[in-house]
N, C-alpha and C positions, 0 to 999 in steps of 0.2 A: 479042334484041339481043346482039351479040357484045361480050363484055367488052373494055374498053380498058385496064383495069388488071390487074396480075398479080403473083404473088409473084416476087421477084427471085432470080436465081441469084447465087452469090457473085461471079461475074465482072461481072454487071450492077450489083450493089451497089457494087462497086469503082468502076465507071464513074460511077455516080451521085455518089459522094463526090468523085471526081476532077474532076467537072464542077460542083461546087458550091463555095461559099466554104470555104476550108480552115480547120481549127482552128489556133489559135495554140498556142504551147508550153504555156501554162497549161492550156487546155481539153484538149489532147492528153494531157497528163500526168494529168489527172484521170480521163479515160476509161481510160487504161492502168492506173492504180492500182486503179480500180474492177473492171476485168477481172481483174487479179491477185488481188484479194480474192475474186472469185467462183471463180477456179481453186483457191484454197486452201480453199474451203468457208466462208469468212467472211461472205459475202453472196450473195444470189440473183442469178444472172446476168441473169434476166429483169426485174430492177427498173431496170436502166439503159436510158433511152430511146435510140433510134437516133441516130447522129451527125447524119444529115441532118435528123432531126426537130428536134434542138436548133438547127441552123442556121436552119431554117424559123421556129422560135419566136423567135429573135433578130430575124430579118428582119421578122416580123409585129409584134413589139413596137415596132420603129422606125417601120414603115410606118404603123401605126395611131395613132402619137403617144401611146402609152401613158404615163401618169404614175403611176397607182396600180394595182398588180397584186397578186395573191394566188395562192399555190400550196399545194395540199393533197397532201402526199406528196413529201418532198424527197430522201430517200435520201442519196447522197453529193454532191449539189448540182450536177450538170451542167446540168439543166434550169433551175435557179435562176440559175446563172452566165449562161446564154444570155439569159434574160429581163432580168436586172439589167444586162447589157451593152447591151441595147436601150433601156434607160430613159435619160431625160435626167439630167443631174448631180443635179438635185433630185427625181428620181423615187424611188418606194419600192415595195418588194416585201415582203409578209408571207409567211412560209413556216411551214406547220403540219406538224409531224411528231412521232413518238413517240420515236425513237431518238436518244439522246445520242451513242452510239458512231458510227453512220454519219454523222450530221450534224457530228461533230467533223472528219471528213475534208472535208466541204463547207466548214466555216469556214476551214480552212487555205487552200483554193483561192480562196475569195472574197477573202481578205486578199491573196494573191498577185496577184489580178487587179485589185485596187483598187476593188472594188465592195462591200466589207463594210458600208460606211456606208449603202448603199441597202437593206440586207436586215435585216428584223426576224424572227428565228427564234423561234418559240413552240413549246415542247415540251409535249406532253400529248395528250388526246383531241381530235382535229381538229374533230369535230362540235360538241362542247361549246365549244371555243374560238371557232369560227365563229358559233355562236348567241349568244355573249357580246359579239360585235362589233356596232357600230352598224349599223342597217339603212338608213342613208343610202346612196343609189345613187352611190357614188363610185368603184367599181372600173371600170377600163377593160378589164382582162384578168384571167382566172382560168385556172389549169391544175390539172386534177384527175388524179392518178395514185396512187391509194390503194386501200383495200379496195373491191372491186367491189360488194359487197352494200350499201355505204354511198353509192354514187354518187347514187341517186335523192334521198336526203336532202341530199346536198351541193348538188345542182342546185337543189332547192327553197330552200335557205337562201341560195344565191348569188343567186337571182333578184332579191330586193329590194335587193341590195347592189351590183349591176351596173347601170351607167347605161344609158340607151337607146343602142342601137347598140354597147354593150360586147360583148366576145367571151368565151365560155367554151370551153376546149379539154378534151376528155375522152380519156384515153389507153386503149389496150387494148380498143377497142370492137368488135374482131373476134375476140378470144379464140382466136387461132391457128386460126381457121376453125371453132371449135366453136360459134359462133352458129347453125350449120346443124344441129348435133347436140349440144346441151348436155349436159355430163357432171357438172358441179358446181354448187353454189349460186351461185358467182360467175358461171358461164356463163349460168345461167337469169336471174340478176339483170340482166345486161347485155342479153340478148335482150329482156327485158321493157322495159328502159329505152330501148333503140333504137326500139322500136315506139311507146313513149309519147311520145318526143321528136319523132318524125316527125309525130305527130298533134297536137302541142301548139302552139296558135296564138300562144303568147307568145314562141316562139323561131323563127328561121329556121335550119334544120338541114341539115348536110351530113356524111356519114360518108366519110372519105377512106381508101383502101386504102394508107395510109402506115404503114410498120412493122407493128405489130399492130392497126392501126386507129386513126384519130384523128378524133374528131367535133368539128366546129366549130359552135358555137351563137352566133347574134347575137340579143341581146335586141331585140325589135321596139319 
């Protein structure tokens, strides 16, 4: 079967972004500040999700009528900003992260965007924090962009906490193409996870070739 998706050239990437909902000043400034941090060696460049991915996540949050969301791996807060903006005024997003330094940047932009009151940032070990949360199925949406060897545990802990028809998004599930020739523990973990999720009857699963791979799971 001929592939219908492909890695974008810089020119096509520009066209994709020009043909999508544009970032406003707050989001654009956050993306620019994060890029500058990466150039100075203060943060990994690969931790920032693609702009078009953020736009999609904001659209999905609105379209799915999400009221309760959770994020694992917040970094400087662009993905959280997109999710929070898609929530209704009384919606809520819990963010789990380890870094006080990087999330301090996130807090500034959440305040600028007027969504800080929707976001509950919890610093510490994400898996421990998640396990301490109620197992009531109240989450409409979860986004995971954290340690890849931990993804399988995150998915297992999210399952009872996500309502039926709730959606989980997993980032970096193509590993820059290394899913075909794994090189690291992270690569091997993602390969095993991809295979397990495709065969897991609890989830309806699709891996999209967006950015570095974005897997969407729907709890059946």
